[in-house]
Each structure stands twice: as C-alpha cells, then as structure tokens.
TORDO-769618 format. One line per field, with one value per atom (N, C-alpha, C, O, CB): x, y, z. Coordinates in Angstrom, 2 decimals, decimal comma, padded with zeros to 5 digits. Glycine has a CB too. Layout:
x: c(X / ...)
y: c(Y / ...)
z: c(Z / ...)
//
This chain:
x: c(-002,47 / -002,79 / -003,18 / -003,93 / -003,93 / -002,69 / -003,04 / -004,34 / -004,75 / -001,92 / -004,98 / -006,20 / -006,12 / -005,25 / -007,45 / -007,00 / -007,01 / -008,23 / -009,32 / -006,97 / -008,04 / -009,15 / -009,24 / -008,24 / -008,95 / -010,43 / -010,68 / -011,55 / -012,60 / -011,36 / -011,13 / -011,94 / -012,13 / -011,29 / -011,29 / -013,22 / -013,48 / -013,32 / -013,89 / -014,90 / -012,55 / -012,31 / -012,07 / -011,54 / -011,10 / -012,45 / -012,27 / -010,77 / -009,93 / -012,96 / -010,48 / -009,11 / -008,30 / -007,14 / -009,09 / -008,92 / -008,21 / -007,79 / -006,66 / -009,11 / -008,67 / -008,32 / -007,18 / -006,25 / -009,55 / -007,25 / -006,19 / -004,85 / -003,84 / -006,54 / -004,85 / -003,62 / -003,05 / -001,85 / -003,89 / -003,92 / -003,46 / -002,94 / -001,95 / -004,58 / -003,62 / -003,18 / -001,81 / -000,94 / -004,21 / -001,63 / -000,33 / 000,77 / 001,88 / -000,39 / 000,48 / 001,48 / 001,82 / 003,00 / 000,95 / 000,80 / 001,04 / 001,79 / 002,74 / -000,30 / 001,36 / 002,05 / 003,47 / 004,39 / 001,28 / 003,64 / 004,97 / 005,89 / 007,07 / 004,90 / 005,35 / 006,14 / 006,59 / 007,58 / 005,32 / 005,86 / 006,23 / 007,02 / 007,33 / 004,97 / 007,34 / 008,12 / 007,31 / 007,86 / 009,16 / 005,99 / 005,12 / 004,43 / 004,17 / 004,07 / 004,12 / 003,27 / 001,83 / 001,59 / 003,69 / 000,88 / -000,53 / -000,88 / -001,59 / -001,40 / -000,40 / -000,69 / -000,16 / -000,86 / -000,08 / 001,06 / 001,64 / 000,87 / 000,67 / 003,11 / 000,42 / -000,36 / -001,68 / -002,09 / -000,63 / -002,33 / -003,60 / -003,36 / -004,12 / -004,30 / -002,30 / -001,97 / -001,67 / -002,12 / -000,76 / -000,90 / -000,58 / -001,85 / -002,03 / 000,34 / -002,73 / -004,00 / -004,80 / -005,27 / -004,81 / -004,98 / -005,79 / -005,18 / -005,89 / -005,97 / -003,85 / -003,19 / -003,38 / -003,58 / -001,70 / -003,33 / -003,54 / -005,00 / -005,26 / -003,13 / -005,95 / -007,36 / -007,53 / -008,21 / -008,27 / -006,90 / -006,99 / -006,32 / -006,88 / -006,36 / -005,11 / -004,35 / -005,07 / -005,17 / -002,96 / -005,56 / -006,21 / -007,70 / -008,35 / -006,04 / -008,23 / -009,66 / -010,52 / -011,54 / -010,04 / -010,12 / -010,85 / -009,95 / -008,84 / -011,36 / -010,41 / -009,60 / -008,40 / -008,57 / -010,42 / -007,19 / -006,01 / -005,37 / -004,51 / -004,99 / -005,76 / -005,11 / -005,98 / -006,89 / -003,72 / -005,66 / -006,32 / -005,48 / -004,34 / -006,49 / -006,00 / -005,21 / -004,80 / -005,62 / -005,98 / -003,54 / -003,03 / -001,81 / -001,00 / -002,70 / -001,65 / -000,51 / 000,77 / 001,85 / -000,77 / 000,69 / 001,87 / 002,45 / 003,44 / 001,56 / 001,85 / 002,27 / 003,75 / 004,46 / 001,46 / 004,24 / 005,64 / 006,58 / 007,61 / 005,91 / 006,22 / 007,05 / 007,06 / 008,11 / 006,56 / 005,89 / 005,80 / 006,60 / 007,36 / 004,32 / 006,42 / 007,15 / 008,65 / 009,40 / 006,70 / 009,10 / 010,53 / 011,06 / 012,15 / 010,81 / 010,29 / 010,71 / 010,79 / 011,75 / 009,74 / 009,78 / 009,79 / 010,95 / 011,59 / 008,46 / 011,21 / 012,33 / 013,65 / 014,50 / 012,37 / 013,82 / 015,03 / 015,15 / 016,23 / 015,03 / 014,06 / 014,05 / 014,39 / 015,12 / 012,68 / 013,86 / 014,15 / 015,63 / 016,23 / 013,31 / 016,21 / 017,65 / 018,47 / 019,40 / 018,07 / 018,11 / 018,83 / 018,69 / 019,65 / 018,33 / 017,48 / 017,25 / 018,08 / 018,70 / 015,76 / 018,09 / 018,89 / 020,38 / 021,13 / 018,63 / 020,80 / 022,21 / 022,64 / 023,73 / 022,47 / 021,79 / 022,14 / 021,47 / 021,63 / 021,77 / 020,72 / 020,05 / 019,21 / 019,22 / 021,08 / 018,48 / 017,63 / 016,44 / 015,81 / 017,15 / 016,16 / 015,01 / 014,18 / 014,68 / 015,48 / 012,90 / 011,98 / 011,28 / 010,96 / 010,95 / 011,04 / 010,30 / 008,80 / 008,00 / 010,75 / 008,41 / 006,99 / 006,71 / 007,51 / 006,57 / 005,58 / 005,18 / 005,03 / 005,39 / 003,87 / 004,49 / 004,31 / 005,64 / 005,69 / 003,66 / 006,69 / 008,01 / 008,50 / 009,06 / 009,03 / 008,28 / 008,68 / 007,92 / 008,52 / 008,45 / 006,58 / 005,77 / 006,11 / 006,16 / 004,30 / 006,35 / 006,75 / 008,04 / 008,18 / 006,93 / 008,98 / 010,27 / 010,11 / 010,73 / 011,26 / 009,30 / 009,08 / 008,40 / 008,74 / 008,24 / 007,44 / 006,64 / 007,24 / 006,59 / 005,27 / 008,46 / 009,14 / 009,30 / 009,85 / 010,51)
y: c(-022,63 / -022,99 / -021,73 / -020,90 / -024,04 / -021,60 / -020,47 / -020,72 / -021,87 / -020,20 / -019,66 / -019,74 / -018,75 / -017,88 / -019,46 / -018,90 / -018,02 / -017,14 / -017,57 / -018,84 / -015,87 / -014,94 / -014,54 / -014,18 / -013,67 / -014,61 / -014,13 / -012,89 / -012,91 / -015,22 / -011,81 / -010,60 / -010,12 / -010,36 / -009,49 / -009,45 / -008,85 / -007,35 / -006,74 / -009,23 / -006,78 / -005,34 / -004,88 / -005,64 / -004,96 / -003,67 / -003,22 / -003,13 / -002,88 / -001,84 / -003,33 / -003,41 / -002,14 / -002,22 / -003,69 / -000,98 / 000,29 / 000,42 / 000,82 / 001,48 / 000,08 / 000,17 / -000,79 / -000,43 / -000,14 / -002,01 / -002,99 / -002,47 / -002,54 / -004,33 / -001,97 / -001,47 / -000,30 / -000,24 / -001,04 / 000,63 / 001,79 / 001,38 / 001,92 / 002,82 / 000,42 / -000,07 / -000,75 / -000,54 / -001,05 / -001,56 / -002,20 / -001,16 / -001,33 / -003,12 / -000,09 / 000,97 / 001,65 / 001,82 / 002,01 / 002,03 / 002,73 / 001,83 / 002,27 / 003,19 / 000,58 / -000,35 / -000,60 / -000,69 / -001,68 / -000,72 / -000,91 / 000,25 / 000,04 / -001,07 / 001,46 / 002,64 / 002,56 / 003,18 / 003,91 / 001,79 / 001,61 / 000,33 / -000,03 / 001,60 / -000,37 / -001,60 / -002,84 / -003,84 / -001,42 / -002,78 / -003,91 / -004,41 / -003,64 / -003,52 / -005,71 / -006,20 / -006,18 / -005,91 / -007,65 / -006,46 / -006,37 / -007,34 / -006,96 / -006,66 / -008,56 / -009,55 / -009,09 / -009,22 / -010,90 / -008,57 / -008,10 / -006,91 / -006,80 / -007,72 / -006,02 / -004,87 / -005,29 / -004,74 / -003,94 / -006,28 / -006,77 / -007,48 / -007,30 / -007,72 / -008,28 / -008,96 / -007,94 / -008,09 / -009,90 / -006,91 / -005,85 / -005,20 / -005,01 / -004,80 / -004,86 / -004,24 / -005,14 / -004,68 / -003,92 / -006,40 / -007,31 / -007,55 / -007,61 / -008,64 / -007,69 / -007,85 / -006,62 / -006,74 / -008,13 / -005,44 / -004,21 / -004,07 / -003,55 / -003,00 / -004,51 / -004,50 / -005,32 / -004,90 / -005,05 / -006,50 / -007,36 / -006,71 / -006,68 / -008,74 / -006,19 / -005,58 / -004,36 / -004,21 / -005,18 / -003,50 / -002,26 / -002,44 / -001,53 / -001,20 / -003,60 / -003,90 / -002,88 / -002,42 / -003,92 / -002,56 / -001,63 / -001,17 / -001,68 / -000,42 / -000,21 / 000,34 / 001,03 / 001,94 / 001,35 / 000,59 / 001,02 / 002,34 / 002,86 / -000,02 / 002,88 / 004,09 / 004,77 / 004,18 / 003,79 / 006,03 / 006,76 / 006,57 / 007,04 / 008,28 / 005,90 / 005,65 / 006,94 / 007,84 / 004,76 / 007,02 / 008,14 / 007,68 / 006,91 / 009,34 / 008,14 / 007,71 / 008,39 / 008,00 / 007,95 / 009,41 / 010,14 / 009,65 / 010,20 / 011,60 / 008,64 / 008,18 / 007,83 / 008,27 / 006,99 / 007,06 / 006,64 / 007,83 / 007,91 / 005,62 / 008,76 / 009,95 / 010,82 / 011,32 / 010,75 / 011,01 / 011,83 / 011,18 / 011,85 / 012,02 / 009,87 / 009,16 / 009,24 / 009,47 / 007,69 / 009,04 / 009,12 / 010,52 / 010,66 / 008,77 / 011,54 / 012,91 / 013,15 / 013,74 / 013,92 / 012,69 / 012,87 / 012,11 / 012,62 / 012,40 / 010,90 / 010,13 / 010,85 / 010,92 / 008,73 / 011,38 / 012,13 / 013,36 / 013,65 / 012,54 / 014,07 / 015,27 / 014,92 / 015,66 / 015,97 / 013,80 / 013,40 / 013,10 / 013,50 / 012,18 / 012,38 / 012,07 / 013,35 / 013,52 / 011,14 / 014,26 / 015,53 / 016,35 / 016,95 / 016,33 / 016,37 / 017,13 / 016,57 / 017,33 / 017,10 / 015,25 / 014,64 / 014,90 / 015,15 / 013,13 / 014,84 / 015,05 / 016,48 / 016,72 / 014,73 / 017,43 / 018,85 / 019,50 / 020,70 / 019,60 / 018,72 / 019,20 / 020,45 / 021,40 / 019,51 / 020,44 / 021,57 / 021,67 / 020,66 / 021,43 / 022,88 / 023,12 / 024,26 / 025,13 / 023,44 / 024,24 / 025,25 / 025,90 / 025,25 / 024,65 / 027,20 / 027,92 / 027,85 / 027,97 / 029,38 / 027,67 / 027,62 / 026,37 / 025,99 / 028,90 / 025,75 / 024,57 / 024,89 / 024,08 / 024,01 / 026,07 / 026,46 / 026,45 / 025,98 / 027,86 / 026,95 / 026,96 / 025,54 / 025,25 / 027,72 / 024,66 / 023,27 / 022,62 / 021,97 / 022,49 / 022,80 / 022,19 / 022,76 / 022,02 / 022,40 / 024,08 / 024,68 / 024,05 / 023,77 / 026,21 / 023,84 / 023,25 / 021,79 / 021,36 / 023,36 / 021,04 / 019,62 / 019,47 / 018,58 / 018,94 / 020,34 / 020,20 / 020,88 / 020,96 / 020,73 / 021,37 / 021,98 / 020,97 / 021,30 / 022,55)
z: c(011,12 / 009,77 / 009,00 / 009,51 / 009,74 / 007,79 / 006,93 / 006,21 / 006,03 / 005,92 / 005,80 / 005,02 / 003,86 / 003,85 / 005,92 / 002,91 / 001,74 / 001,78 / 002,15 / 000,44 / 001,39 / 001,27 / -000,20 / -000,81 / 002,20 / -000,75 / -002,11 / -002,00 / -001,35 / -003,00 / -002,63 / -002,63 / -004,06 / -004,93 / -001,76 / -004,29 / -005,59 / -005,43 / -004,53 / -006,14 / -006,33 / -006,30 / -007,73 / -008,54 / -005,37 / -008,03 / -009,41 / -009,74 / -008,87 / -009,63 / -011,02 / -011,48 / -011,18 / -010,79 / -012,97 / -011,36 / -011,12 / -009,67 / -009,39 / -011,51 / -008,73 / -007,32 / -006,99 / -006,27 / -006,44 / -007,52 / -007,28 / -007,82 / -007,12 / -007,94 / -009,03 / -009,65 / -008,86 / -008,60 / -011,09 / -008,47 / -007,70 / -006,33 / -005,84 / -007,56 / -005,69 / -004,38 / -004,50 / -003,66 / -003,79 / -005,54 / -005,76 / -005,93 / -005,41 / -007,00 / -006,65 / -006,85 / -005,53 / -005,21 / -007,87 / -004,77 / -003,50 / -002,50 / -001,85 / -002,88 / -002,40 / -001,50 / -001,98 / -001,18 / -001,39 / -003,29 / -003,85 / -003,51 / -003,23 / -005,35 / -003,52 / -003,14 / -001,68 / -001,30 / -003,36 / -000,87 / 000,55 / 000,77 / 001,90 / 001,42 / -000,34 / -000,23 / 000,10 / 000,56 / 000,79 / -000,13 / 000,18 / -001,08 / -002,01 / 001,24 / -001,11 / -002,17 / -001,66 / -000,48 / -002,62 / -002,53 / -002,17 / -001,04 / -000,11 / -003,39 / -001,11 / -000,08 / 001,28 / 002,29 / -000,46 / 001,32 / 002,58 / 003,13 / 004,34 / 002,38 / 002,25 / 002,68 / 003,32 / 004,34 / 001,51 / 002,72 / 003,27 / 004,60 / 005,54 / 002,27 / 004,68 / 005,94 / 007,04 / 008,17 / 005,75 / 006,69 / 007,65 / 008,16 / 009,36 / 007,01 / 007,25 / 007,63 / 008,57 / 009,61 / 006,39 / 008,21 / 009,02 / 010,40 / 011,39 / 008,29 / 010,46 / 011,75 / 012,63 / 013,84 / 011,56 / 012,03 / 012,80 / 013,24 / 014,33 / 011,98 / 012,42 / 012,82 / 014,09 / 015,02 / 011,68 / 014,13 / 015,30 / 016,51 / 017,60 / 015,02 / 016,31 / 017,40 / 017,97 / 019,19 / 016,92 / 017,09 / 017,52 / 017,81 / 018,33 / 016,45 / 017,48 / 017,64 / 016,89 / 017,41 / 019,12 / 015,70 / 014,85 / 013,72 / 013,56 / 015,66 / 012,93 / 011,86 / 012,51 / 013,31 / 010,95 / 012,16 / 012,92 / 012,50 / 013,21 / 012,84 / 011,37 / 010,90 / 009,86 / 009,30 / 010,32 / 009,63 / 008,56 / 007,31 / 007,25 / 008,91 / 006,30 / 005,11 / 004,40 / 004,20 / 004,15 / 004,04 / 003,26 / 002,51 / 003,03 / 004,16 / 001,30 / 000,51 / 000,92 / 000,47 / -000,95 / 001,76 / 002,17 / 003,50 / 003,98 / 002,27 / 004,10 / 005,42 / 005,46 / 006,37 / 005,83 / 004,51 / 004,53 / 004,38 / 005,05 / 003,41 / 003,50 / 003,30 / 004,54 / 004,95 / 002,09 / 005,14 / 006,36 / 007,48 / 008,17 / 006,79 / 007,67 / 008,73 / 008,52 / 009,47 / 008,80 / 007,28 / 006,98 / 007,31 / 007,85 / 005,49 / 006,97 / 007,26 / 008,77 / 009,25 / 006,62 / 009,50 / 010,96 / 011,60 / 012,51 / 011,57 / 011,12 / 011,65 / 011,41 / 012,29 / 011,02 / 010,20 / 009,86 / 010,76 / 011,27 / 008,36 / 010,93 / 011,77 / 013,22 / 013,88 / 011,69 / 013,72 / 015,10 / 015,28 / 016,27 / 015,49 / 014,32 / 014,40 / 014,37 / 015,14 / 013,24 / 013,47 / 013,36 / 014,64 / 015,11 / 012,15 / 015,19 / 016,42 / 017,56 / 018,31 / 016,78 / 017,71 / 018,77 / 018,55 / 019,50 / 018,84 / 017,31 / 016,98 / 017,28 / 017,81 / 015,51 / 016,94 / 017,08 / 018,29 / 018,52 / 015,83 / 019,05 / 020,25 / 019,97 / 020,75 / 021,34 / 018,86 / 018,49 / 019,43 / 019,76 / 017,02 / 019,87 / 020,75 / 020,18 / 019,47 / 022,20 / 020,52 / 020,03 / 021,20 / 022,20 / 019,04 / 021,09 / 022,13 / 021,88 / 022,81 / 022,20 / 020,61 / 020,25 / 019,41 / 018,55 / 019,47 / 019,68 / 018,93 / 017,45 / 016,60 / 019,49 / 017,14 / 015,74 / 014,99 / 013,86 / 015,65 / 015,60 / 014,95 / 014,69 / 013,63 / 015,81 / 015,66 / 015,49 / 014,34 / 013,48 / 016,79 / 014,32 / 013,29 / 011,91 / 010,93 / 013,59 / 011,84 / 010,56 / 010,06 / 008,87 / 010,70 / 010,97 / 010,60 / 010,17 / 009,19 / 011,78 / 010,88 / 010,55 / 009,19 / 008,42 / 011,65 / 008,90 / 007,69 / 006,48 / 005,44 / 007,93 / 006,60 / 005,44 / 004,34 / 003,28 / 005,84)
//
C-alpha cells in the first residue's frame, strides 16, 4: 500500500531541487523516492549529494567504454586520473 508524505521546505530549495533533478531526468517525487529507497538499502545516507554526479558518471562510463574499446592502459594512477578528469 502506498502512503503520502507531506514536507515543508522553502520555495527556493524546492525550485532548485526540481531543476537539478530535472537535469538528471527525474521529477521531484522520483528523486525523493530514490533517496528514501537508498536510505533503506544502505541503512543510512547513501551518497554525498552533488549536482555533478550525473555528469561525472556519464564521463566515467564513456571513458570506460573507450578504454575497453581501445584497450588503453596506464603505468601511473595519476596519468589515468588526469585523463579521466579532463
């Protein structure tokens, strides 16, 4: 059975959250559901909130595909991280 949650939050935070979640393809309700499900799964706060998470993940995914495709290897971790964070 579903239930309803009512929360009070200032308008600016709500608007900014809707924008950030929208940039990730989520609406506010889905973002809150995702958060609460992860709290239960992880038994605590499941992640460090950041607005760049989706962009960083997309970049890492692209880099992983490219690396597998071209079999790129690194001798030093620093070189790998510099390349990933370009």
